[in-house]
C-alpha positions in Angstrom: 11.8 -3.8 54.8 12.8 -1.8 51.7 12.6 1.9 50.9 9.0 1.4 49.7 8.0 -0.1 53.0 9.8 2.7 55.0 8.0 5.3 53.0 4.7 3.6 53.7 5.4 3.7 57.4 5.3 7.5 57.5 2.1 7.5 55.4 0.4 4.9 57.6 1.4 6.8 60.7 -0.5 9.8 59.4 -3.6 7.8 58.5 -3.6 5.3 61.3 -6.5 7.0 63.0 -8.6 6.3 59.9 -8.5 2.6 60.6 -11.6 2.8 62.9 -14.8 0.8 62.4 -16.5 1.8 59.2 -19.9 3.1 59.9 -21.1 2.4 56.4 -20.3 -1.3 56.4 -23.4 -2.4 54.8 -23.3 -6.2 54.9 -21.3 -8.5 57.1 -20.9 -12.3 57.2 -18.5 -13.8 59.7 -16.2 -16.6 58.5 -12.8 -18.2 58.7 -11.5 -15.9 56.0 -13.1 -12.6 55.2 -13.4 -10.9 51.8 -13.7 -7.1 51.6 -16.1 -5.6 49.1 -16.3 -2.0 47.8 -19.5 -1.1 46.0 -21.2 2.1 45.1 -24.6 1.9 46.6 -25.4 5.6 47.2 -24.3 9.0 46.3 -22.7 10.8 49.2 -24.0 14.3 48.6 -22.3 16.3 51.3 -19.2 14.2 51.6 -18.9 14.8 55.3 -16.0 12.7 56.6 -14.8 12.7 60.2 -11.8 10.8 61.5 -13.8 8.5 63.7 -17.2 8.6 62.1 -18.4 8.6 58.5 -21.9 9.9 58.0 -23.8 7.6 55.7 -27.0 8.7 54.0 -30.3 6.8 54.5 -31.9 5.1 51.6 -35.0 7.1 51.7 -33.1 10.4 51.5 -30.9 9.7 48.5 -31.1 7.8 45.3 -29.8 4.3 45.4 -27.4 3.0 42.7 -29.3 0.0 41.5 -26.3 -1.6 39.6 -24.1 -1.2 42.7 -26.6 -3.0 44.9 -27.0 -5.7 42.2 -23.2 -6.3 42.1 -23.0 -6.4 45.9 -25.7 -9.1 45.9 -23.6 -11.0 43.3 -20.7 -11.1 45.8 -23.0 -12.4 48.5 -24.5 -15.0 46.2 -21.0 -16.2 45.2 -19.8 -16.5 48.8 -23.0 -18.3 49.8 -22.7 -20.7 46.9 -19.0 -21.5 47.7 -19.9 -22.1 51.3 -22.5 -24.6 50.2 -20.1 -26.4 47.8 -18.4 -29.4 49.4 -15.8 -29.7 46.7 -14.4 -26.1 47.0 -12.9 -25.1 50.4 -14.5 -28.0 52.3 -15.1 -27.2 56.0 -13.9 -23.6 55.4 -16.3 -20.8 55.7 -15.9 -17.7 53.7 -17.1 -14.4 55.2 -17.4 -10.9 53.8 -17.7 -7.3 54.9 -18.9 -4.9 52.3 -18.7 -1.1 52.3 -20.5 1.5 50.3 -17.9 3.7 48.6 -20.5 6.4 48.0 -19.5 7.4 44.5 -15.8 7.9 44.9 -16.0 10.0 48.1 -15.3 7.2 50.5 -12.4 5.0 49.6 -9.4 5.7 51.9 -11.0 4.8 55.2 -12.5 1.5 54.0 -9.1 0.6 52.6 -7.3 1.3 55.9 -10.1 -0.4 57.7 -9.7 -3.6 55.7 -5.9 -3.4 56.2 -6.3 -3.1 60.0 -6.6 -6.1 62.4 -9.5 -7.1 64.6 -8.6 -4.4 67.1 -9.0 -1.8 64.4 -5.3 -1.0 64.7 -2.9 -0.7 61.8 0.6 -1.2 63.3 3.7 0.3 61.8 6.3 -2.5 61.1 9.6 -2.9 59.4 8.4 -6.1 57.6 4.8 -6.7 56.6 5.5 -10.1 55.1 3.9 -11.8 58.2 1.2 -9.2 58.7 -2.4 -10.5 58.7 -5.0 -7.8 57.8 -8.7 -8.0 58.5 -9.5 -9.5 55.1 -7.6 -11.8 52.7 -8.7 -10.0 49.5 -10.8 -7.1 48.4 -13.3 -7.1 45.6 -13.8 -3.7 44.0 -14.2 -0.7 43.7 -16.2 -0.2 40.5 -14.3 2.7 38.8 -10.7 3.5 37.9 -10.2 6.5 40.1 -11.4 4.7 43.3 -9.4 1.6 42.3 -6.2 3.5 41.9 -6.8 5.3 45.2 -7.3 2.0 47.1 -4.6 0.2 45.2 -2.0 2.8 46.4 -2.6 1.5 49.9 -3.2 -2.2 49.2 -0.2 -2.6 47.0 2.1 -1.7 49.9 0.9 -4.9 51.7 0.4 -6.9 48.5 -3.2 -7.5 49.5 -5.0 -8.9 46.5 -7.5 -6.5 44.9 -9.7 -7.7 42.2 -11.7 -5.0 40.4 -14.7 -5.9 38.3 -15.2 -2.8 36.2 -12.2 -0.5 36.4 -10.8 -0.4 32.9 -8.0 2.1 33.1 -4.9 0.6 31.4 -2.6 2.0 34.1 -3.9 -0.7 36.4 -2.1 -3.3 34.1 1.3 -1.8 35.2 2.4 -4.4 37.7 5.4 -2.2 38.8 3.0 0.4 40.1 0.0 -1.8 41.0 1.4 -5.2 41.8 -1.7 -6.4 43.7 -4.4 -5.3 41.3 -6.2 -7.9 39.1 -9.2 -7.3 36.8 -12.0 -9.5 35.6 -12.9 -7.0 32.8 -11.0 -6.1 29.6 -9.1 -2.9 29.7 -9.9 0.5 28.2 -7.7 -0.3 25.2 -10.1 -3.1 24.2 -13.2 -1.0 24.8 -11.7 1.7 22.5 -10.8 -0.8 19.8 -14.3 -2.3 19.8 -15.8 1.2 19.4 -13.4 2.0 16.6 -14.0 -1.2 14.7 -17.8 -0.6 15.0 -17.3 2.9 13.6 -15.3 1.5 10.7 -17.8 -1.3 10.1 -20.7 1.2 9.6 -18.4 3.7 7.8 -19.0 6.4 10.4 -16.0 8.7 10.0 -17.4 11.9 11.4 -18.2 11.7 15.2 -18.6 13.7 18.3 -17.0 12.8 21.6 -18.5 13.8 24.9 -16.6 13.1 28.1 -17.1 13.7 31.8 -14.7 16.0 33.6 -13.3 13.3 35.8 -10.3 11.0 35.1 -12.6 8.4 33.5 -13.8 10.8 30.8 -10.5 12.5 30.2 -8.5 9.3 30.0 -10.9 7.3 27.8 -11.5 10.2 25.4 -7.8 10.8 25.1 -7.3 7.1 24.4 -9.9 7.3 21.6 -8.3 10.4 20.2 -4.9 8.7 20.0 -6.4 5.7 18.4 -8.1 7.9 15.7 -5.1 10.2 15.2 -3.8 8.4 12.1 -7.0 6.7 11.0 -9.9 7.4 8.7 -12.2 8.6 11.5 -12.3 12.3 12.5 -13.7 13.9 15.6 -16.0 16.8 14.6 -15.7 18.3 18.1 -15.2 17.2 21.7 -16.9 18.5 24.7 -16.7 18.0 28.5 -19.9 17.3 30.3 -20.4 19.1 33.5 -20.3 16.7 36.4 -23.2 17.4 38.8 -23.4 16.6 42.5 -24.6 13.0 43.1 -28.0 14.3 44.0 -28.2 15.7 40.4 -28.4 19.3 41.4 -27.2 21.7 38.7 -25.7 25.1 38.9 -27.0 27.8 36.4 -23.5 27.7 34.7 -23.7 23.9 34.3 -27.2 24.2 32.9 -26.1 26.8 30.3 -23.1 24.5 29.5 -25.5 21.6 28.8 -27.8 23.7 26.6 -24.8 24.9 24.6 -23.5 21.3 24.1 -26.9 20.0 22.9 -27.3 23.0 20.7 -24.0 22.3 19.1 -25.0 18.7 18.5 -28.2 20.0 16.8 -26.1 22.1 14.4 -23.4 19.4 13.7 -23.5 17.2 10.6 -22.0 14.4 12.8 -24.8 12.0 13.8 -22.7 9.6 15.9 -21.9 10.6 19.5 -19.5 8.6 21.7 -20.0 9.3 25.4 -17.5 8.5 28.1 -19.0 9.3 31.4 -20.3 7.8 34.7 -24.0 7.4 34.5 -24.7 10.1 37.2 -23.4 12.8 34.9 -25.8 11.8 32.1 -29.2 12.2 33.7 -29.4 16.0 33.3 -27.7 15.8 29.9 -30.3 13.4 28.4 -33.1 15.4 29.9 -31.7 18.4 28.0 -31.5 16.3 24.9 -35.1 15.5 25.2 -36.1 19.1 26.0 -34.4 20.3 22.8 -35.8 17.4 20.8 -32.5 16.2 19.4 -33.3 13.1 17.3 -31.8 10.8 14.7 -28.4 10.4 16.5 -26.5 7.2 17.2 -25.4 7.2 20.9 -22.4 4.9 21.7 -22.2 4.3 25.4 -19.0 3.4 27.2 -19.2 0.5 29.6 -19.8 2.8 32.6 -23.4 3.5 31.5 -24.1 1.0 28.7 -26.4 -1.2 30.8 -27.6 1.3 33.4 -31.2 0.5 34.2 -32.0 3.9 35.6 -31.0 5.7 32.4 -32.8 3.1 30.4 -35.9 3.8 32.5 -36.1 7.2 30.7 -38.3 5.6 27.9 -38.5 9.0 26.1 -34.9 8.4 25.1 -36.0 6.2 22.2 -36.9 9.4 20.4 -33.3 10.6 20.6 -32.0 7.9 18.2 -30.3 4.6 18.4 -28.4 3.6 21.6 -25.5 1.2 21.3 -23.1 0.3 24.1 -20.0 -1.6 25.0 -20.2 -4.0 27.9 -19.0 -7.4 29.1 -20.5 -10.5 27.7 -23.7 -12.0 29.1 -23.1 -15.1 31.3 -26.3 -16.2 33.0 -25.8 -17.2 36.6 -28.4 -19.8 37.7 -30.4 -18.8 40.7 -29.1 -15.3 41.0 -32.2 -13.5 39.9 -34.2 -15.1 42.7 -31.4 -14.5 45.2 -31.3 -10.8 44.4 -34.8 -10.1 45.7 -34.7 -12.6 48.6 -35.0 -11.1 52.0 -32.2 -12.0 54.2 -31.8 -11.9 58.0 -28.0 -12.1 58.1 -26.6 -10.5 61.2 -23.7 -8.1 61.5 -21.3 -7.1 64.3 -22.7 -4.9 67.0 -21.6 -1.4 66.2 -22.7 1.8 68.0 -24.8 3.4 65.3 -26.7 6.6 65.7 -28.8 6.1 62.6 -30.3 3.3 60.6 -28.3 2.5 57.4 -29.1 0.7 54.2 -28.3 -2.8 55.2 -30.1 -6.1 55.4 -32.8 -4.6 57.5 -33.5 -1.8 55.1 -36.6 -2.7 53.2 -36.4 0.5 51.1 -33.2 -0.7 49.3 -34.7 -4.1 48.6 -37.9 -2.5 47.3 -35.9 -0.3 45.0 -34.1 -3.4 43.7 -37.3 -5.2 43.2 -38.7 -2.4 41.0 -35.8 -2.9 38.6 -35.7 -6.7 39.0 -37.4 -7.3 35.7 -35.0 -5.2 33.6 -32.0 -6.6 35.5 -33.2 -10.2 34.8 -34.0 -9.6 31.1 -30.7 -7.8 30.5 -28.7 -10.8 31.6 -25.9 -10.9 34.2 -23.0 -9.0 32.6 -20.9 -7.1 35.1 -22.4 -9.5 37.7 -20.3 -12.3 36.3 -17.2 -10.2 36.7 -17.9 -10.0 40.5 -19.0 -13.6 40.7 -15.8 -14.8 39.0 -13.7 -12.5 41.2 -15.0 -14.3 44.3 -14.4 -17.7 42.8 -10.8 -16.8 41.8 -10.1 -16.0 45.4 -11.8 -19.2 46.6 -9.8 -21.4 44.2 -6.5 -19.6 45.2 -7.4 -20.3 48.9 -8.3 -23.9 48.0 -4.8 -24.3 46.6 -3.0 -22.4 49.3 -4.6 -24.3 52.1 -3.9 -27.6 50.4 -7.6 -28.6 50.4 -8.7 -32.1 49.4 -11.9 -34.1 49.9 -11.3 -34.5 53.6 -10.8 -30.8 54.3 -8.3 -27.9 54.4 -5.5 -26.8 56.6 -6.3 -23.9 58.8 -3.1 -22.0 58.1 -2.6 -18.3 58.5 -3.0 -16.7 55.0 -0.6 -13.9 54.3 -1.7 -11.5 51.5 1.4 -12.0 49.3 0.9 -15.8 49.4 -2.7 -15.5 48.3 -1.7 -13.0 45.5 0.7 -15.5 44.0 -1.9 -18.2 44.1 -4.6 -16.0 42.5 -2.3 -15.2 39.6 -1.9 -18.9 39.0 -5.6 -20.0 39.1 -7.0 -21.7 36.0 -10.4 -23.2 36.2 -13.7 -23.3 34.4 -16.7 -21.3 35.7 -20.1 -21.6 33.9 -18.4 -22.7 30.7 -15.7 -20.0 30.7 -12.0 -20.4 31.4 -10.9 -18.2 34.3 -7.2 -17.2 34.4 -5.2 -14.0 34.6 -2.6 -12.9 32.0 0.7 -11.2 32.7 -1.1 -7.8 33.2 -3.5 -9.4 35.7 -6.5 -9.2 33.4 -9.2 -11.8 32.7 -9.8 -12.1 29.0 -13.6 -12.0 28.8 -15.3 -11.1 25.6 -17.0 -7.7 25.1 -20.4 -7.3 23.5 -22.0 -4.5 21.5 -25.5 -4.1 22.9 -28.6 -2.1 21.7 -31.1 -0.5 24.0 -34.7 -1.6 23.4 -37.8 -0.5 25.2 -40.1 -3.4 24.3 -41.0 -4.8 27.7 -41.1 -8.3 26.4 -37.5 -8.3 25.1 -34.1 -8.0 26.5 -33.6 -4.2 27.1 -29.9 -4.6 26.3 -29.8 -6.9 23.3 -26.5 -8.2 22.1 -25.8 -7.3 18.4 -22.0 -8.0 18.1 -19.1 -9.5 20.0 -15.5 -8.5 20.5 -12.6 -10.9 21.3 -9.8 -9.2 23.2 -7.4 -12.0 22.4 -7.9 -11.5 18.6 -8.8 -7.8 18.8 -11.6 -8.5 16.5 -15.2 -7.4 16.3 -17.5 -9.9 14.6 -21.1 -11.1 14.3 -22.7 -7.7 13.8 -26.3 -8.3 13.1 -30.0 -7.4 13.7 -29.6 -3.8 14.7 -32.9 -1.9 14.6 -32.1 1.6 13.5 -34.4 4.4 14.7 -34.5 5.8 11.1 -37.0 5.7 8.2 -37.0 2.3 6.5 -34.5 1.1 9.1 -31.6 2.4 7.1 -28.1 2.7 8.6 -27.5 6.3 9.7 -24.9 8.2 7.8 -22.3 10.2 9.7 -19.7 11.5 7.2 -18.1 14.9 6.7 -17.7 13.9 3.0 -19.1 11.0 1.1 -16.6 8.3 0.2 -14.9 8.9 -3.1 -15.6 6.5 -5.9 -12.8 4.2 -7.1 -10.2 6.2 -9.0 -10.9 9.5 -7.3 -8.4 11.2 -5.1 -9.2 13.2 -2.1 -8.6 17.0 -1.9 -8.6 18.1 1.7 -11.1 20.7 2.7 -10.3 22.4 6.0 -8.3 20.8 8.8 -9.9 17.4 9.1 -8.7 14.6 6.7 -12.3 13.3 6.7 -13.5 16.4 4.9 -12.5 16.5 1.3 -13.5 16.8 -2.3 -13.4 14.0 -4.8 -11.4 14.6 -8.0 -11.0 12.1 -10.8 -7.6 10.8 -11.6 -6.6 11.9 -15.1 -5.7 9.4 -17.9 -2.2 8.1 -17.4 -2.6 8.2 -13.6 -4.2 5.9 -11.1 -5.2 5.9 -7.4 -3.4 3.5 -5.1 -5.4 4.0 -1.9 -3.0 1.9 0.2 -0.1 4.1 -0.8 -1.7 7.6 -1.0 -5.4 8.4 -1.4 -4.7 12.1 -1.7 -2.7 12.0 -4.9 -2.9 10.0 -8.1 0.3 8.1 -9.1 1.6 8.2 -12.7 1.6 5.0 -14.6 4.9 3.4 -15.6 6.1 4.3 -19.1 4.9 1.0 -20.6 1.4 1.3 -19.0 -1.6 3.5 -19.3 -4.9 4.1 -17.6 -8.3 5.6 -18.3 -9.8 8.4 -16.3 -10.8 7.3 -12.7 -8.8 4.0 -13.0 -7.4 2.3 -9.9 -4.7 0.5 -11.8 -2.7 0.7 -15.0 -2.9 -1.7 -17.9 -0.2 -2.6 -20.4 -0.1 -0.4 -23.4 -0.8 -2.2 -26.7 2.4 -2.6 -28.7 1.9 -1.4 -32.2 4.0 -2.3 -35.2 3.4 -3.2 -38.8 1.7 -6.6 -38.8 0.9 -9.0 -41.7 -2.8 -9.0 -41.3 -3.2 -5.2 -41.5 -4.6 -3.6 -44.7 -1.7 -1.2 -45.3 0.7 -4.1 -45.0 -1.3 -6.2 -47.5 -1.4 -3.3 -50.0 2.3 -2.6 -49.7 3.2 -6.3 -50.0 1.0 -6.6 -53.1 2.8 -3.6 -54.6 6.2 -5.2 -53.7 5.1 -8.4 -55.3 4.0 -6.6 -58.4 7.4 -4.8 -58.5 9.3 -8.0 -58.0 7.5 -9.8 -60.7 7.7 -6.9 -63.2 11.4 -6.5 -62.5 12.0 -10.2 -62.9 10.1 -10.0 -66.2 12.3 -7.0 -67.2 15.4 -9.1 -66.4 14.2 -11.9 -68.6 13.2 -9.6 -71.5 16.5 -7.8 -71.3 18.5 -11.1 -71.0 16.8 -12.4 -74.2 17.4 -9.2 -76.1 20.7 -8.3 -74.6 22.3 -7.6 -77.9 19.5 -5.5 -79.4 20.0 -1.7 -79.8 17.3 -0.9 -77.2 19.0 -2.8 -74.4 22.4 -1.5 -75.5 21.1 2.1 -75.5 19.6 1.6 -72.0 23.1 0.7 -70.7 23.8 -2.8 -71.8 25.4 -4.8 -69.0 24.9 -1.9 -66.6 21.1 -2.5 -66.8 21.6 -5.8 -64.9 23.7 -4.0 -62.3 20.6 -1.8 -61.7 18.1 -4.7 -61.9 19.9 -7.0 -59.4 19.7 -4.6 -56.4 16.1 -3.8 -57.4 15.2 -7.5 -57.1 17.0 -7.8 -53.8 15.3 -4.7 -52.4 11.9 -6.2 -53.3 12.6 -9.4 -51.5 13.8 -7.6 -48.4 10.4 -5.8 -47.9 9.4 -8.2 -45.1 12.0 -6.7 -42.7 9.6 -3.8 -42.3 6.8 -6.1 -41.1 6.7 -7.5 -37.5 8.4 -6.3 -34.3 11.6 -4.6 -35.2 14.9 -6.0 -34.1 18.5 -4.7 -34.1 19.2 -6.5 -37.3 16.0 -5.4 -39.1 16.8 -1.8 -38.1 20.3 -2.0 -39.5 18.9 -3.7 -42.6 16.4 -0.8 -43.1 19.1 1.8 -42.5 21.8 0.3 -44.7 20.6 -2.3 -47.2 17.7 -0.3 -48.9 19.6 2.9 -49.2 22.6 1.0 -50.6 20.4 -0.6 -53.3 19.0 2.8 -54.2 22.5 4.2 -54.4 23.6 1.6 -56.9 20.5 2.1 -59.1 20.6 5.9 -59.0 24.4 6.0 -59.6 23.9 3.8 -62.6 21.1 6.1 -63.9 23.2 9.2 -63.3 26.2 7.8 -65.0 24.1 6.6 -67.9 22.6 10.1 -68.3 26.1 11.5 -68.2 27.4 9.0 -70.7 24.7 9.8 -73.3 25.4 13.5 -73.1 29.2 12.8 -73.5 28.6 10.7 -76.6 26.5 13.3 -78.4 27.8 16.6 -77.1 31.2 16.1 -75.5 32.9 13.5 -77.7 33.8 16.0 -80.3 34.9 18.7 -77.9 36.9 16.5 -75.5 37.9 13.5 -77.5 40.8 12.6 -75.2 38.7 12.7 -72.0 36.1 10.7 -73.7 38.6 8.1 -74.8 39.9 7.7 -71.3 36.3 7.4 -70.0 35.7 4.5 -72.4 39.1 2.9 -72.1 39.1 2.7 -68.3 35.5 1.7 -67.9 34.5 5.1 -66.5 30.9 4.2 -65.7 31.8 1.2 -63.6 34.6 3.1 -61.8 32.1 5.9 -61.0 29.5 3.5 -59.7 32.2 1.7 -57.6 33.4 5.0 -56.1 29.8 6.1 -55.2 29.1 2.7 -53.6 32.3 2.9 -51.6 31.4 6.4 -50.4 28.0 5.2 -49.6 29.4 2.3 -47.5 31.5 4.8 -45.5 28.5 7.0 -44.9 26.3 4.0 -43.8 29.0 2.6 -41.5 29.5 5.9 -39.9 25.8 6.4 -39.4 25.3 3.0 -37.9 28.2 3.5 -35.5 27.1 7.0 -34.5 23.5 6.2 -33.8 22.1 3.2 -31.9 19.9 0.8 -33.8 18.3 -0.7 -30.7 14.4 -0.8 -31.1 12.6 1.5 -28.7 9.0 2.1 -27.7 7.3 5.4 -27.7 3.7 6.6 -27.1 1.4 6.9 -30.1 0.6 10.6 -30.3 -2.9 9.8 -31.5 -3.8 7.2 -28.9 -1.8 7.0 -25.6 -3.1 3.5 -25.0 -0.8 2.3 -27.8 3.0 2.0 -27.5 4.7 2.1 -30.9 7.6 -0.4 -31.2 10.0 0.9 -33.8 13.6 1.5 -34.5 15.4 4.1 -32.4 14.3 7.6 -33.2 17.9 8.4 -34.2 17.2 6.0 -37.1 15.4 8.8 -38.8 18.4 11.1 -38.4 20.6 8.3 -39.8 18.2 7.8 -42.7 18.4 11.4 -43.6 22.2 11.3 -43.7 22.2 8.2 -45.8 19.6 9.6 -48.2 21.6 12.9 -48.7 24.0 11.2 -51.2 21.1 9.6 -53.1 19.4 13.0 -53.3 22.5 14.6 -54.7 22.8 11.8 -57.3 19.2 12.2 -58.3 19.8 15.9 -58.9 22.8 15.2 -61.0 20.9 12.6 -63.0 18.0 15.0 -63.5 20.5 17.7 -64.7 22.2 15.4 -67.2 18.9 14.1 -68.5 17.5 17.6 -68.9 20.7 18.5 -70.8 20.1 15.7 -73.3 16.5 16.5 -73.9 17.3 17.3 -77.6 19.1 14.0 -78.3 17.6 11.4 -80.8 14.3 9.9 -79.7 15.9 6.4 -79.1 18.5 8.0 -76.8 16.4 10.7 -75.2 15.6 9.4 -71.8 15.2 12.7 -70.2 11.5 12.4 -69.5 11.9 8.9 -67.9 14.9 9.8 -65.8 13.2 13.1 -64.8 10.1 11.2 -63.7 12.1 8.7 -61.6 14.4 11.3 -60.1 11.7 13.8 -59.4 9.5 11.2 -57.7 12.4 9.9 -55.7 13.5 13.4 -54.6 10.1 14.6 -53.7 9.1 11.4 -51.9 12.3 11.4 -49.9 11.9 15.1 -48.9 8.3 14.4 -47.9 9.2 11.3 -45.9 12.0 13.1 -44.0 9.7 16.1 -43.2 6.9 13.7 -42.1 9.3 11.9 -39.8 10.4 15.2 -38.2 6.9 16.2 -37.2 5.1 12.8 -36.5 6.2 9.7 -34.5 3.2 7.4 -35.0 3.0 3.9 -36.5 2.1 5.6 -39.7 5.8 6.6 -40.1 6.8 2.9 -40.6 3.9 2.3 -43.0 4.8 5.5 -45.0 8.5 4.6 -45.0 7.8 1.2 -46.5 5.4 2.6 -49.0 7.8 5.2 -50.2 10.5 2.6 -50.5 8.4 0.3 -52.6 7.1 3.2 -54.8 10.6 4.4 -55.5 11.6 0.8 -56.5 8.5 0.7 -58.8 9.4 4.1 -60.1 12.8 2.9 -61.2 11.6 -0.5 -62.4 8.6 0.7 -64.4 9.5 4.3 -65.0 13.0 3.7 -66.4 12.8 0.1 -67.8 9.1 -0.1 -68.6 9.2 2.0 -71.8 12.1 0.0 -73.1 10.3 -3.3 -72.6 7.3 -1.8 -74.2 9.3 -1.0 -77.3 11.0 -4.4 -77.4 7.7 -6.2 -77.1 5.3 -4.1 -79.2 7.7 -2.3 -81.7 10.3 -4.9 -82.7 10.9 -3.0 -86.0 12.3 -0.1 -84.0 14.7 -2.5 -82.2 17.1 -2.8 -85.2 20.5 -1.3 -85.9 19.1 0.2 -89.2 16.4 2.1 -87.4 18.8 3.4 -84.8 21.3 4.5 -87.5 18.6 6.4 -89.4 17.5 8.2 -86.2 21.2 9.2 -85.5 21.7 10.4 -89.1 18.5 12.5 -88.9 19.8 14.1 -85.6 23.2 14.8 -87.2 21.7 16.4 -90.3 19.5 18.7 -88.1 22.5 19.8 -86.1 24.4 20.6 -89.3 
């Protein structure tokens, strides 16, 4: 025997005297193999326990636990049914001996009694692998505390123990409780079913009431852990005072109950989850009725969800809606009739000094009969757990004894052998598959039930089901709410925020908050963070209270827009007029008007004008790298050629009339070496250097930026540095326009045919002012209007040169041909000379 067995020896030595006949053995049936049963039939008020004698209360003196008696009858019914079944354990008679555990106060002695042998002696041995106790397996007890107490003894012998309603998850620890099996889902599943029900009805503000025993503490702690990081908050949690089993209350307990119910009255939470044995709730609900607490939703744990005695307080329907968690309903044919059948089964002759609640006690049977209607209507729920426990042991024995149609071997059954067989059973019982998982649990479904007080209906009507294997609550339907118009009760600290609203915490509970709209440009991603709005990506935008962002509309100059159409019409007009000017000048190239306008240099000005007009489409459509370079380089280069020609033409006229006589040598060199063309070439070369430097220094990659007037729009344009490069490129043109304006102003007194001051002044002034205006506008505004204005100013400047400079000359050629003769020009020059003299 190992260390565990040796440690057990010293314990059993101390408790050996307790293995005496149990004076509260309520029912006994002899058989080839005995099953032990532990059921709570009464409340042991005084708890007087002696080593050799356990005082057991009489039925007439203490309140009987109806459900406990019902479960005990289920075990009797199952054994009797198996004994009458020729296919299961043929020629083998199962027996039983059942003990009243008296509400957790009597567990140790029955456990040692069941472990003892027929001589009521529990020997101390080195090896218990061949030890045969009084019973082959034990069914019960009905609560976790008692089950763990008994299991600490039984596990040392590996005596199978199947509990039918102990839900504590520690019992699934096979290292600590290797012999414990359960025919009920664990506390984790009960808690999950409650949480999913709360989530389904959007109850996020609840109260938790728990008894002061292990059951209340452990289950309330499990629920708190499950809700720690969820969307449900516990408004407050209170511990219910646990009375004596006879329901007597101390003044302190009564004050405590009054305070708890008063706190419930004041709370905004209308859902109350109660983890407590039913005996601790009688006084509590009487206080609830006394203070007239109404409109609540009471969620019952499995310990009292189908308790008929509590349900018998019909005034409770005023307190609100009662929902509970319990095992699924599996009708057992014939059990309702068996439960109230009077039996004359005998029991072993024991020296008793008082009559106990056994088969001969009519009072117990009468008590059961008074609740038979509600037990029948409610369906056999926990009863099936007891019923399936007995059948699991029977099928394991059937396999262990090698039973067949002819019979079974009558072998000695050792506890550890039977335990292995029980863990391997797999059979169908009343349409349900019975087998135990690795934790020793039977995966039966849970149900959400609603209490009803209509005598013609099921008092515990199923309204939903929970599947432990899928951890899923489903089929929630037909709940009758104790509210006006049958509306679902609301239990929230704060109403749910609307889509697109973030939560601003108020106080300590995350369920208490204010709802604040997400601002434009932000959105709420609830799966990521429901307490803060996330900013949209730079290419997206959102409206106020949006839950997602949308792509910003890309804005650029398009062909179907009114401004584009107007500018294109102006450009077309300029192109056609310039083309007409070229034709007119070409046909009259040798006339004095054309020669006075510059002669061949006119065509040097008109050619870039025509090319500039044809390049207007590069401003329309989404910008590209090449279109940005084209805007930054080509247009300004065309302007430079035109303005340099105008400037040099103004300078040349002044030289002819004013400087030729003063500086004849310089004037001779100017004409001999084609000074005008050299000047234009030098300016163009300088301009090329400036443009190349600007393009290299600033990127021309198109970028997007937000429209300052409408954040839903993203403007697609050339890089913002393009404006800076445009300003650098324009600086030379502005200087040339100033020079041209100066020369033209100097020659304002020249002959009329050579006096171009007012035309050049108009062109240069317009160009200078429009360029300054455009650069200023670009510096303070970044909208799509910049592109439109840039194109418009470009076209107007082209028109200014085409029509402002060449237009008057064409007008003279076409409408005043008599003035376009050498004689007329000579007369004008002679008149100017005579005035100067």
